[in-house]
C-alpha positions as CSV (number, residue, x, y, z in Angstrom):
1,M,36.7,77.1,-1.3
2,T,37.7,78.0,-4.9
3,Q,40.9,76.6,-6.2
4,E,43.1,78.9,-8.3
5,P,43.4,77.5,-11.9
6,F,46.9,76.4,-12.7
7,Y,46.7,76.3,-16.5
8,G,44.6,79.4,-17.2
9,D,41.4,81.1,-16.1
10,A,37.9,79.9,-16.9
11,A,37.9,82.1,-20.1
12,G,41.2,80.4,-21.2
13,G,41.7,77.5,-23.6
14,I,39.6,74.4,-23.4
15,F,42.7,72.2,-22.8
16,G,43.7,74.3,-19.8
17,R,40.1,74.2,-18.4
18,L,40.1,70.4,-18.8
19,L,43.4,70.0,-17.0
20,D,42.2,72.3,-14.2
21,F,39.1,70.2,-13.8
22,L,41.0,67.0,-13.7
23,N,43.4,68.4,-11.1
24,R,40.5,69.4,-9.0
25,L,39.0,66.0,-9.2
26,D,42.3,64.4,-8.3
27,A,42.8,66.7,-5.3
28,A,39.3,65.8,-4.1
29,H,40.0,62.1,-4.6
30,I,37.0,61.7,-7.0
31,H,37.1,58.7,-9.3
32,Y,36.8,59.5,-13.0
33,V,37.5,57.9,-16.4
34,L,38.4,59.9,-19.6
35,K,36.4,58.9,-22.7
36,H,36.3,59.9,-26.3
37,T,32.7,59.2,-27.5
38,R,32.3,62.0,-30.1
39,P,34.9,63.4,-32.6
40,D,34.7,66.9,-31.1
41,S,35.0,66.2,-27.4
42,V,36.7,64.6,-24.4
43,M,34.3,63.2,-21.8
44,V,35.1,63.0,-18.1
45,D,32.9,60.2,-16.6
46,I,32.6,60.7,-12.9
47,S,31.4,58.1,-10.4
48,L,30.2,59.1,-7.0
49,P,28.0,57.2,-4.5
50,G,24.4,57.5,-5.9
51,W,25.6,59.7,-8.8
52,R,27.2,59.5,-12.2
53,W,28.2,62.6,-14.1
54,E,29.3,63.0,-17.7
55,V,31.2,66.2,-18.4
56,E,32.2,66.8,-22.0
57,F,34.7,69.4,-22.9
58,M,33.8,70.3,-26.5
59,S,36.3,71.5,-29.2
60,D,34.3,74.8,-29.6
61,G,35.0,75.7,-26.0
62,S,31.7,74.7,-24.5
63,T,31.1,72.2,-21.8
64,D,28.2,69.7,-21.8
65,I,27.1,68.2,-18.4
66,E,24.7,65.4,-17.8
67,R,24.0,64.0,-14.3
68,Y,22.4,60.7,-13.4
69,R,21.2,60.1,-9.8
70,S,20.3,56.7,-8.3
71,V,16.5,56.6,-7.8
72,A,16.2,53.5,-5.6
73,G,19.5,53.1,-3.9
74,V,20.9,49.5,-3.7
75,E,18.5,46.8,-4.8
76,N,18.8,43.1,-4.4
77,D,16.5,41.7,-7.1
78,P,18.2,39.4,-9.6
79,D,15.3,39.9,-12.1
80,L,16.3,43.6,-12.3
81,I,19.3,42.6,-14.4
82,E,16.9,41.2,-17.1
83,S,15.1,44.6,-17.3
84,L,18.3,46.1,-18.5
85,F,17.9,44.0,-21.7
86,T,14.1,44.1,-22.0
87,D,13.7,47.8,-21.5
88,L,15.9,48.7,-24.5
């Protein structure tokens, strides 16, 4: 089901597209956090079971999307934490 945009169509301003996207996430009860990691963008960091998405709304009107999927599911190995620091 496609939701009608409230703040403008997909060809509209970047701010309207960002607000429409956030409203859709809210309506779907999807957890997200807003971040500002680059001077020319606003990132929406989305957490879903087994997935993490980074959606960046760029000042030039483009949208960058990166998706990260869990490869092993839940693991119960305390040594795995150390690999976070050794694999850098």
